[in-house]
mmCIF file of the C-alpha atoms, coordinates in Angstrom:
data_MODEL
# 
_entry.id   MODEL 
# 
loop_
_atom_site.group_PDB 
_atom_site.id 
_atom_site.type_symbol 
_atom_site.label_atom_id 
_atom_site.label_alt_id 
_atom_site.label_comp_id 
_atom_site.label_asym_id 
_atom_site.label_entity_id 
_atom_site.label_seq_id 
_atom_site.pdbx_PDB_ins_code 
_atom_site.Cartn_x 
_atom_site.Cartn_y 
_atom_site.Cartn_z 
_atom_site.occupancy 
_atom_site.B_iso_or_equiv 
_atom_site.pdbx_formal_charge 
_atom_site.auth_seq_id 
_atom_site.auth_comp_id 
_atom_site.auth_asym_id 
_atom_site.auth_atom_id 
_atom_site.pdbx_PDB_model_num 
ATOM 1   C CA . MET A 1 1   ? -8.569  -56.376 -4.805  1.00 0.00 ? 1   MET A CA 1 
ATOM 2   C CA . ASP A 1 2   ? -10.624 -58.797 -6.923  1.00 0.00 ? 2   ASP A CA 1 
ATOM 3   C CA . GLU A 1 3   ? -13.292 -56.862 -8.856  1.00 0.00 ? 3   GLU A CA 1 
ATOM 4   C CA . ARG A 1 4   ? -15.548 -59.904 -9.353  1.00 0.00 ? 4   ARG A CA 1 
ATOM 5   C CA . ALA A 1 5   ? -18.484 -59.448 -6.991  1.00 0.00 ? 5   ALA A CA 1 
ATOM 6   C CA . ARG A 1 6   ? -19.479 -62.551 -5.064  1.00 0.00 ? 6   ARG A CA 1 
ATOM 7   C CA . TYR A 1 7   ? -21.993 -61.196 -2.583  1.00 0.00 ? 7   TYR A CA 1 
ATOM 8   C CA . GLN A 1 8   ? -23.559 -57.990 -3.852  1.00 0.00 ? 8   GLN A CA 1 
ATOM 9   C CA . ARG A 1 9   ? -23.439 -55.711 -6.870  1.00 0.00 ? 9   ARG A CA 1 
ATOM 10  C CA . LEU A 1 10  ? -24.799 -52.314 -5.904  1.00 0.00 ? 10  LEU A CA 1 
ATOM 11  C CA . ASP A 1 11  ? -24.573 -51.081 -9.494  1.00 0.00 ? 11  ASP A CA 1 
ATOM 12  C CA . THR A 1 12  ? -27.536 -53.398 -10.228 1.00 0.00 ? 12  THR A CA 1 
ATOM 13  C CA . PHE A 1 13  ? -29.718 -52.046 -7.387  1.00 0.00 ? 13  PHE A CA 1 
ATOM 14  C CA . ARG A 1 14  ? -33.061 -50.545 -8.457  1.00 0.00 ? 14  ARG A CA 1 
ATOM 15  C CA . LEU A 1 15  ? -35.681 -48.947 -6.226  1.00 0.00 ? 15  LEU A CA 1 
ATOM 16  C CA . PRO A 1 16  ? -39.065 -50.645 -6.810  1.00 0.00 ? 16  PRO A CA 1 
ATOM 17  C CA . GLY A 1 17  ? -41.718 -48.491 -8.478  1.00 0.00 ? 17  GLY A CA 1 
ATOM 18  C CA . ASN A 1 18  ? -43.736 -46.307 -6.061  1.00 0.00 ? 18  ASN A CA 1 
ATOM 19  C CA . PHE A 1 19  ? -41.685 -47.610 -3.120  1.00 0.00 ? 19  PHE A CA 1 
ATOM 20  C CA . ARG A 1 20  ? -41.812 -44.216 -1.410  1.00 0.00 ? 20  ARG A CA 1 
ATOM 21  C CA . GLY A 1 21  ? -45.576 -43.915 -1.879  1.00 0.00 ? 21  GLY A CA 1 
ATOM 22  C CA . ARG A 1 22  ? -45.346 -40.382 -3.284  1.00 0.00 ? 22  ARG A CA 1 
ATOM 23  C CA . PRO A 1 23  ? -43.567 -38.703 -6.200  1.00 0.00 ? 23  PRO A CA 1 
ATOM 24  C CA . ALA A 1 24  ? -39.953 -37.592 -5.619  1.00 0.00 ? 24  ALA A CA 1 
ATOM 25  C CA . PHE A 1 25  ? -41.009 -33.918 -5.437  1.00 0.00 ? 25  PHE A CA 1 
ATOM 26  C CA . GLY A 1 26  ? -43.341 -34.627 -2.481  1.00 0.00 ? 26  GLY A CA 1 
ATOM 27  C CA . VAL A 1 27  ? -40.641 -36.600 -0.705  1.00 0.00 ? 27  VAL A CA 1 
ATOM 28  C CA . GLU A 1 28  ? -38.088 -33.805 -1.143  1.00 0.00 ? 28  GLU A CA 1 
ATOM 29  C CA . LEU A 1 29  ? -40.609 -31.171 -0.063  1.00 0.00 ? 29  LEU A CA 1 
ATOM 30  C CA . TRP A 1 30  ? -41.306 -33.096 3.154   1.00 0.00 ? 30  TRP A CA 1 
ATOM 31  C CA . TRP A 1 31  ? -37.591 -33.447 3.883   1.00 0.00 ? 31  TRP A CA 1 
ATOM 32  C CA . ILE A 1 32  ? -37.128 -29.673 3.459   1.00 0.00 ? 32  ILE A CA 1 
ATOM 33  C CA . VAL A 1 33  ? -40.123 -28.911 5.698   1.00 0.00 ? 33  VAL A CA 1 
ATOM 34  C CA . GLN A 1 34  ? -38.908 -31.408 8.302   1.00 0.00 ? 34  GLN A CA 1 
ATOM 35  C CA . ALA A 1 35  ? -35.370 -29.956 8.310   1.00 0.00 ? 35  ALA A CA 1 
ATOM 36  C CA . THR A 1 36  ? -36.647 -26.407 8.749   1.00 0.00 ? 36  THR A CA 1 
ATOM 37  C CA . LEU A 1 37  ? -40.219 -25.653 9.872   1.00 0.00 ? 37  LEU A CA 1 
ATOM 38  C CA . PHE A 1 38  ? -40.524 -28.873 11.880  1.00 0.00 ? 38  PHE A CA 1 
ATOM 39  C CA . ALA A 1 39  ? -37.020 -29.131 13.381  1.00 0.00 ? 39  ALA A CA 1 
ATOM 40  C CA . TRP A 1 40  ? -36.655 -25.423 14.150  1.00 0.00 ? 40  TRP A CA 1 
ATOM 41  C CA . SER A 1 41  ? -39.999 -25.145 15.932  1.00 0.00 ? 41  SER A CA 1 
ATOM 42  C CA . PRO A 1 42  ? -39.861 -24.481 19.687  1.00 0.00 ? 42  PRO A CA 1 
ATOM 43  C CA . GLN A 1 43  ? -40.470 -27.541 21.814  1.00 0.00 ? 43  GLN A CA 1 
ATOM 44  C CA . PHE A 1 44  ? -43.895 -26.383 23.052  1.00 0.00 ? 44  PHE A CA 1 
ATOM 45  C CA . LEU A 1 45  ? -45.345 -26.112 19.500  1.00 0.00 ? 45  LEU A CA 1 
ATOM 46  C CA . TYR A 1 46  ? -46.667 -29.670 19.433  1.00 0.00 ? 46  TYR A CA 1 
ATOM 47  C CA . GLY A 1 47  ? -49.782 -28.567 17.550  1.00 0.00 ? 47  GLY A CA 1 
ATOM 48  C CA . TRP A 1 48  ? -47.635 -27.053 14.787  1.00 0.00 ? 48  TRP A CA 1 
ATOM 49  C CA . ARG A 1 49  ? -45.717 -30.310 14.299  1.00 0.00 ? 49  ARG A CA 1 
ATOM 50  C CA . ARG A 1 50  ? -48.973 -32.316 14.324  1.00 0.00 ? 50  ARG A CA 1 
ATOM 51  C CA . PHE A 1 51  ? -50.290 -29.934 11.662  1.00 0.00 ? 51  PHE A CA 1 
ATOM 52  C CA . LEU A 1 52  ? -47.198 -30.362 9.462   1.00 0.00 ? 52  LEU A CA 1 
ATOM 53  C CA . LEU A 1 53  ? -47.304 -34.154 9.720   1.00 0.00 ? 53  LEU A CA 1 
ATOM 54  C CA . ARG A 1 54  ? -51.024 -34.224 8.913   1.00 0.00 ? 54  ARG A CA 1 
ATOM 55  C CA . LEU A 1 55  ? -50.428 -31.871 5.983   1.00 0.00 ? 55  LEU A CA 1 
ATOM 56  C CA . PHE A 1 56  ? -48.130 -34.542 4.534   1.00 0.00 ? 56  PHE A CA 1 
ATOM 57  C CA . GLY A 1 57  ? -50.596 -37.386 5.121   1.00 0.00 ? 57  GLY A CA 1 
ATOM 58  C CA . ALA A 1 58  ? -49.744 -38.713 8.590   1.00 0.00 ? 58  ALA A CA 1 
ATOM 59  C CA . ARG A 1 59  ? -52.668 -39.842 10.720  1.00 0.00 ? 59  ARG A CA 1 
ATOM 60  C CA . ILE A 1 60  ? -51.967 -38.159 14.065  1.00 0.00 ? 60  ILE A CA 1 
ATOM 61  C CA . GLY A 1 61  ? -54.388 -38.406 16.989  1.00 0.00 ? 61  GLY A CA 1 
ATOM 62  C CA . LYS A 1 62  ? -55.439 -35.831 19.568  1.00 0.00 ? 62  LYS A CA 1 
ATOM 63  C CA . ARG A 1 63  ? -52.823 -34.167 21.767  1.00 0.00 ? 63  ARG A CA 1 
ATOM 64  C CA . VAL A 1 64  ? -49.947 -36.270 20.437  1.00 0.00 ? 64  VAL A CA 1 
ATOM 65  C CA . LEU A 1 65  ? -46.609 -34.853 21.615  1.00 0.00 ? 65  LEU A CA 1 
ATOM 66  C CA . ILE A 1 66  ? -43.837 -35.054 19.035  1.00 0.00 ? 66  ILE A CA 1 
ATOM 67  C CA . ARG A 1 67  ? -40.457 -33.471 19.762  1.00 0.00 ? 67  ARG A CA 1 
ATOM 68  C CA . PRO A 1 68  ? -38.864 -31.247 17.105  1.00 0.00 ? 68  PRO A CA 1 
ATOM 69  C CA . SER A 1 69  ? -35.787 -33.508 16.859  1.00 0.00 ? 69  SER A CA 1 
ATOM 70  C CA . ALA A 1 70  ? -37.856 -36.571 15.858  1.00 0.00 ? 70  ALA A CA 1 
ATOM 71  C CA . LYS A 1 71  ? -37.352 -37.737 12.261  1.00 0.00 ? 71  LYS A CA 1 
ATOM 72  C CA . VAL A 1 72  ? -40.087 -39.191 10.045  1.00 0.00 ? 72  VAL A CA 1 
ATOM 73  C CA . THR A 1 73  ? -39.018 -40.570 6.670   1.00 0.00 ? 73  THR A CA 1 
ATOM 74  C CA . TYR A 1 74  ? -42.428 -40.715 4.945   1.00 0.00 ? 74  TYR A CA 1 
ATOM 75  C CA . PRO A 1 75  ? -45.239 -39.251 7.101   1.00 0.00 ? 75  PRO A CA 1 
ATOM 76  C CA . TRP A 1 76  ? -47.957 -40.622 4.796   1.00 0.00 ? 76  TRP A CA 1 
ATOM 77  C CA . LYS A 1 77  ? -47.003 -44.098 6.074   1.00 0.00 ? 77  LYS A CA 1 
ATOM 78  C CA . VAL A 1 78  ? -47.335 -43.223 9.789   1.00 0.00 ? 78  VAL A CA 1 
ATOM 79  C CA . SER A 1 79  ? -50.269 -43.267 12.206  1.00 0.00 ? 79  SER A CA 1 
ATOM 80  C CA . VAL A 1 80  ? -50.093 -42.326 15.888  1.00 0.00 ? 80  VAL A CA 1 
ATOM 81  C CA . GLY A 1 81  ? -52.987 -42.735 18.328  1.00 0.00 ? 81  GLY A CA 1 
ATOM 82  C CA . ASP A 1 82  ? -54.383 -40.161 20.742  1.00 0.00 ? 82  ASP A CA 1 
ATOM 83  C CA . PHE A 1 83  ? -52.222 -38.873 23.631  1.00 0.00 ? 83  PHE A CA 1 
ATOM 84  C CA . SER A 1 84  ? -49.040 -40.672 22.518  1.00 0.00 ? 84  SER A CA 1 
ATOM 85  C CA . TRP A 1 85  ? -45.538 -39.218 22.870  1.00 0.00 ? 85  TRP A CA 1 
ATOM 86  C CA . ILE A 1 86  ? -42.647 -39.370 20.395  1.00 0.00 ? 86  ILE A CA 1 
ATOM 87  C CA . GLY A 1 87  ? -39.392 -38.358 22.135  1.00 0.00 ? 87  GLY A CA 1 
ATOM 88  C CA . ASP A 1 88  ? -36.223 -36.535 21.195  1.00 0.00 ? 88  ASP A CA 1 
ATOM 89  C CA . ASP A 1 89  ? -34.170 -38.014 18.353  1.00 0.00 ? 89  ASP A CA 1 
ATOM 90  C CA . VAL A 1 90  ? -36.663 -40.807 17.681  1.00 0.00 ? 90  VAL A CA 1 
ATOM 91  C CA . VAL A 1 91  ? -36.459 -42.077 14.091  1.00 0.00 ? 91  VAL A CA 1 
ATOM 92  C CA . LEU A 1 92  ? -39.612 -43.356 12.413  1.00 0.00 ? 92  LEU A CA 1 
ATOM 93  C CA . TYR A 1 93  ? -37.947 -44.966 9.381   1.00 0.00 ? 93  TYR A CA 1 
ATOM 94  C CA . SER A 1 94  ? -41.230 -45.422 7.587   1.00 0.00 ? 94  SER A CA 1 
ATOM 95  C CA . LEU A 1 95  ? -40.323 -47.177 4.355   1.00 0.00 ? 95  LEU A CA 1 
ATOM 96  C CA . GLY A 1 96  ? -43.328 -49.324 5.323   1.00 0.00 ? 96  GLY A CA 1 
ATOM 97  C CA . GLU A 1 97  ? -46.316 -48.563 7.532   1.00 0.00 ? 97  GLU A CA 1 
ATOM 98  C CA . ILE A 1 98  ? -45.737 -47.635 11.186  1.00 0.00 ? 98  ILE A CA 1 
ATOM 99  C CA . ARG A 1 99  ? -48.814 -47.835 13.402  1.00 0.00 ? 99  ARG A CA 1 
ATOM 100 C CA . ILE A 1 100 ? -48.475 -46.567 16.984  1.00 0.00 ? 100 ILE A CA 1 
ATOM 101 C CA . GLY A 1 101 ? -51.432 -46.916 19.331  1.00 0.00 ? 101 GLY A CA 1 
ATOM 102 C CA . ALA A 1 102 ? -52.953 -44.504 21.840  1.00 0.00 ? 102 ALA A CA 1 
ATOM 103 C CA . ASN A 1 103 ? -51.294 -43.545 25.143  1.00 0.00 ? 103 ASN A CA 1 
ATOM 104 C CA . THR A 1 104 ? -47.992 -44.972 23.925  1.00 0.00 ? 104 THR A CA 1 
ATOM 105 C CA . VAL A 1 105 ? -44.527 -43.556 24.629  1.00 0.00 ? 105 VAL A CA 1 
ATOM 106 C CA . ILE A 1 106 ? -41.610 -43.904 22.212  1.00 0.00 ? 106 ILE A CA 1 
ATOM 107 C CA . SER A 1 107 ? -38.669 -42.607 24.254  1.00 0.00 ? 107 SER A CA 1 
ATOM 108 C CA . GLN A 1 108 ? -35.636 -40.694 23.050  1.00 0.00 ? 108 GLN A CA 1 
ATOM 109 C CA . LYS A 1 109 ? -33.228 -42.137 20.488  1.00 0.00 ? 109 LYS A CA 1 
ATOM 110 C CA . SER A 1 110 ? -35.423 -45.124 19.656  1.00 0.00 ? 110 SER A CA 1 
ATOM 111 C CA . TYR A 1 111 ? -35.372 -46.319 16.048  1.00 0.00 ? 111 TYR A CA 1 
ATOM 112 C CA . ILE A 1 112 ? -38.495 -47.830 14.475  1.00 0.00 ? 112 ILE A CA 1 
ATOM 113 C CA . CYS A 1 113 ? -37.311 -49.520 11.279  1.00 0.00 ? 113 CYS A CA 1 
ATOM 114 C CA . THR A 1 114 ? -39.632 -50.814 8.552   1.00 0.00 ? 114 THR A CA 1 
ATOM 115 C CA . GLY A 1 115 ? -37.117 -51.462 5.792   1.00 0.00 ? 115 GLY A CA 1 
ATOM 116 C CA . SER A 1 116 ? -34.004 -53.412 4.991   1.00 0.00 ? 116 SER A CA 1 
ATOM 117 C CA . HIS A 1 117 ? -32.212 -55.193 2.149   1.00 0.00 ? 117 HIS A CA 1 
ATOM 118 C CA . ASP A 1 118 ? -32.239 -58.804 0.983   1.00 0.00 ? 118 ASP A CA 1 
ATOM 119 C CA . PHE A 1 119 ? -28.658 -59.908 1.572   1.00 0.00 ? 119 PHE A CA 1 
ATOM 120 C CA . ASN A 1 120 ? -29.327 -63.046 -0.519  1.00 0.00 ? 120 ASN A CA 1 
ATOM 121 C CA . SER A 1 121 ? -29.970 -60.876 -3.577  1.00 0.00 ? 121 SER A CA 1 
ATOM 122 C CA . MET A 1 122 ? -26.951 -59.926 -5.677  1.00 0.00 ? 122 MET A CA 1 
ATOM 123 C CA . SER A 1 123 ? -28.682 -56.583 -6.414  1.00 0.00 ? 123 SER A CA 1 
ATOM 124 C CA . PHE A 1 124 ? -29.271 -56.002 -2.646  1.00 0.00 ? 124 PHE A CA 1 
ATOM 125 C CA . ASP A 1 125 ? -33.040 -55.599 -3.161  1.00 0.00 ? 125 ASP A CA 1 
ATOM 126 C CA . ILE A 1 126 ? -34.789 -53.278 -0.719  1.00 0.00 ? 126 ILE A CA 1 
ATOM 127 C CA . PHE A 1 127 ? -38.017 -54.281 1.039   1.00 0.00 ? 127 PHE A CA 1 
ATOM 128 C CA . SER A 1 128 ? -40.398 -52.935 3.649   1.00 0.00 ? 128 SER A CA 1 
ATOM 129 C CA . GLN A 1 129 ? -42.519 -54.571 6.329   1.00 0.00 ? 129 GLN A CA 1 
ATOM 130 C CA . PRO A 1 130 ? -44.915 -52.798 8.701   1.00 0.00 ? 130 PRO A CA 1 
ATOM 131 C CA . VAL A 1 131 ? -44.316 -52.244 12.411  1.00 0.00 ? 131 VAL A CA 1 
ATOM 132 C CA . GLU A 1 132 ? -47.233 -52.147 14.815  1.00 0.00 ? 132 GLU A CA 1 
ATOM 133 C CA . ILE A 1 133 ? -46.925 -50.846 18.371  1.00 0.00 ? 133 ILE A CA 1 
ATOM 134 C CA . GLY A 1 134 ? -50.052 -51.252 20.476  1.00 0.00 ? 134 GLY A CA 1 
ATOM 135 C CA . ASN A 1 135 ? -51.872 -49.027 22.933  1.00 0.00 ? 135 ASN A CA 1 
ATOM 136 C CA . GLU A 1 136 ? -50.346 -48.108 26.312  1.00 0.00 ? 136 GLU A CA 1 
ATOM 137 C CA . VAL A 1 137 ? -46.882 -49.344 25.296  1.00 0.00 ? 137 VAL A CA 1 
ATOM 138 C CA . TRP A 1 138 ? -43.663 -47.819 26.615  1.00 0.00 ? 138 TRP A CA 1 
ATOM 139 C CA . ILE A 1 139 ? -40.623 -48.108 24.382  1.00 0.00 ? 139 ILE A CA 1 
ATOM 140 C CA . ALA A 1 140 ? -37.768 -46.965 26.639  1.00 0.00 ? 140 ALA A CA 1 
ATOM 141 C CA . THR A 1 141 ? -34.685 -45.086 25.447  1.00 0.00 ? 141 THR A CA 1 
ATOM 142 C CA . ASP A 1 142 ? -32.545 -46.213 22.515  1.00 0.00 ? 142 ASP A CA 1 
ATOM 143 C CA . VAL A 1 143 ? -34.620 -49.246 21.476  1.00 0.00 ? 143 VAL A CA 1 
ATOM 144 C CA . PHE A 1 144 ? -34.332 -50.693 17.959  1.00 0.00 ? 144 PHE A CA 1 
ATOM 145 C CA . ILE A 1 145 ? -37.516 -52.221 16.516  1.00 0.00 ? 145 ILE A CA 1 
ATOM 146 C CA . ALA A 1 146 ? -37.035 -54.368 13.402  1.00 0.00 ? 146 ALA A CA 1 
ATOM 147 C CA . PRO A 1 147 ? -39.244 -54.556 10.292  1.00 0.00 ? 147 PRO A CA 1 
ATOM 148 C CA . GLY A 1 148 ? -42.317 -56.771 10.518  1.00 0.00 ? 148 GLY A CA 1 
ATOM 149 C CA . THR A 1 149 ? -42.606 -56.770 14.310  1.00 0.00 ? 149 THR A CA 1 
ATOM 150 C CA . CYS A 1 150 ? -45.640 -56.189 16.510  1.00 0.00 ? 150 CYS A CA 1 
ATOM 151 C CA . ILE A 1 151 ? -45.590 -55.118 20.161  1.00 0.00 ? 151 ILE A CA 1 
ATOM 152 C CA . GLY A 1 152 ? -48.745 -55.967 22.097  1.00 0.00 ? 152 GLY A CA 1 
ATOM 153 C CA . ASN A 1 153 ? -50.873 -53.560 24.137  1.00 0.00 ? 153 ASN A CA 1 
ATOM 154 C CA . GLY A 1 154 ? -49.449 -52.507 27.479  1.00 0.00 ? 154 GLY A CA 1 
ATOM 155 C CA . THR A 1 155 ? -45.970 -53.934 26.961  1.00 0.00 ? 155 THR A CA 1 
ATOM 156 C CA . ILE A 1 156 ? -42.795 -52.193 28.152  1.00 0.00 ? 156 ILE A CA 1 
ATOM 157 C CA . VAL A 1 157 ? -39.561 -52.617 26.184  1.00 0.00 ? 157 VAL A CA 1 
ATOM 158 C CA . GLY A 1 158 ? -36.515 -51.790 28.312  1.00 0.00 ? 158 GLY A CA 1 
ATOM 159 C CA . ALA A 1 159 ? -33.741 -49.371 27.437  1.00 0.00 ? 159 ALA A CA 1 
ATOM 160 C CA . ARG A 1 160 ? -31.289 -50.329 24.682  1.00 0.00 ? 160 ARG A CA 1 
ATOM 161 C CA . SER A 1 161 ? -33.249 -53.437 23.730  1.00 0.00 ? 161 SER A CA 1 
ATOM 162 C CA . THR A 1 162 ? -33.461 -54.867 20.220  1.00 0.00 ? 162 THR A CA 1 
ATOM 163 C CA . VAL A 1 163 ? -36.896 -56.079 19.119  1.00 0.00 ? 163 VAL A CA 1 
ATOM 164 C CA . LEU A 1 164 ? -36.498 -58.707 16.395  1.00 0.00 ? 164 LEU A CA 1 
ATOM 165 C CA . HIS A 1 165 ? -39.708 -60.689 16.997  1.00 0.00 ? 165 HIS A CA 1 
ATOM 166 C CA . ASN A 1 166 ? -43.280 -59.974 18.091  1.00 0.00 ? 166 ASN A CA 1 
ATOM 167 C CA . LEU A 1 167 ? -43.767 -59.244 21.785  1.00 0.00 ? 167 LEU A CA 1 
ATOM 168 C CA . PRO A 1 168 ? -47.009 -60.239 23.541  1.00 0.00 ? 168 PRO A CA 1 
ATOM 169 C CA . PRO A 1 169 ? -49.312 -57.801 25.369  1.00 0.00 ? 169 PRO A CA 1 
ATOM 170 C CA . GLY A 1 170 ? -48.954 -56.855 29.028  1.00 0.00 ? 170 GLY A CA 1 
ATOM 171 C CA . LYS A 1 171 ? -45.295 -57.840 29.483  1.00 0.00 ? 171 LYS A CA 1 
ATOM 172 C CA . ILE A 1 172 ? -42.000 -56.283 30.507  1.00 0.00 ? 172 ILE A CA 1 
ATOM 173 C CA . CYS A 1 173 ? -39.345 -57.169 27.952  1.00 0.00 ? 173 CYS A CA 1 
ATOM 174 C CA . TYR A 1 174 ? -35.710 -56.311 27.456  1.00 0.00 ? 174 TYR A CA 1 
ATOM 175 C CA . GLY A 1 175 ? -32.465 -57.568 26.018  1.00 0.00 ? 175 GLY A CA 1 
ATOM 176 C CA . ASN A 1 176 ? -30.779 -58.235 22.716  1.00 0.00 ? 176 ASN A CA 1 
ATOM 177 C CA . PRO A 1 177 ? -32.895 -59.705 21.345  1.00 0.00 ? 177 PRO A CA 1 
ATOM 178 C CA . ALA A 1 178 ? -35.719 -58.525 23.589  1.00 0.00 ? 178 ALA A CA 1 
ATOM 179 C CA . ARG A 1 179 ? -37.440 -61.290 25.512  1.00 0.00 ? 179 ARG A CA 1 
ATOM 180 C CA . VAL A 1 180 ? -40.284 -61.448 28.014  1.00 0.00 ? 180 VAL A CA 1 
ATOM 181 C CA . VAL A 1 181 ? -39.010 -61.036 31.566  1.00 0.00 ? 181 VAL A CA 1 
ATOM 182 C CA . LYS A 1 182 ? -42.269 -60.767 33.523  1.00 0.00 ? 182 LYS A CA 1 
ATOM 183 C CA . ASP A 1 183 ? -45.849 -59.552 33.451  1.00 0.00 ? 183 ASP A CA 1 
ATOM 184 C CA . ARG A 1 184 ? -46.517 -55.824 33.638  1.00 0.00 ? 184 ARG A CA 1 
ATOM 185 C CA . PRO A 1 185 ? -48.677 -55.058 36.653  1.00 0.00 ? 185 PRO A CA 1 
ATOM 186 C CA . ILE A 1 186 ? -51.979 -53.339 35.949  1.00 0.00 ? 186 ILE A CA 1 
ATOM 187 C CA . SER A 1 187 ? -52.078 -49.867 37.524  1.00 0.00 ? 187 SER A CA 1 
ATOM 188 C CA . ALA A 1 188 ? -54.891 -48.891 39.843  1.00 0.00 ? 188 ALA A CA 1 
ATOM 189 C CA . PRO A 1 189 ? -57.093 -46.047 38.461  1.00 0.00 ? 189 PRO A CA 1 
# 
């Protein structure tokens, strides 16, 4: 195999200064707490998991339900509005800011991604971009949401969809990439 790199040289990769937002010790401490005290907590201890996330700098609203199998990379870069739900095996890959509104559901196995690599860079530079998910949104099961995207208030994203671009408010969207299919009806009180 030819040893001359033409696309990427990972030996030249460098993590930008303060990329994680906290010193390495704080990051490692969170990962230990998440793998033990958070993950091993019984399902009904939602308050305990809210407490742990807040202890590490997350902004978590009232009565937010977060399952013990959810993963949060850097909690200090996450905010979740009141009464929202984060399902089983959801990954909040918070290299950048993740903002989730109130009364929003992120269903099981969904992956909210705020970071990637510049494939045009020989050193495969890493970057982050925020993700914003509005109020009263439902992200159905196994949805991937790409860095730099925004999902408008009241929108539903169907199961196994891939969100690569902003989605407007009040819509039902699905597909790969996700696209608007129709308006979401407003529920009667």
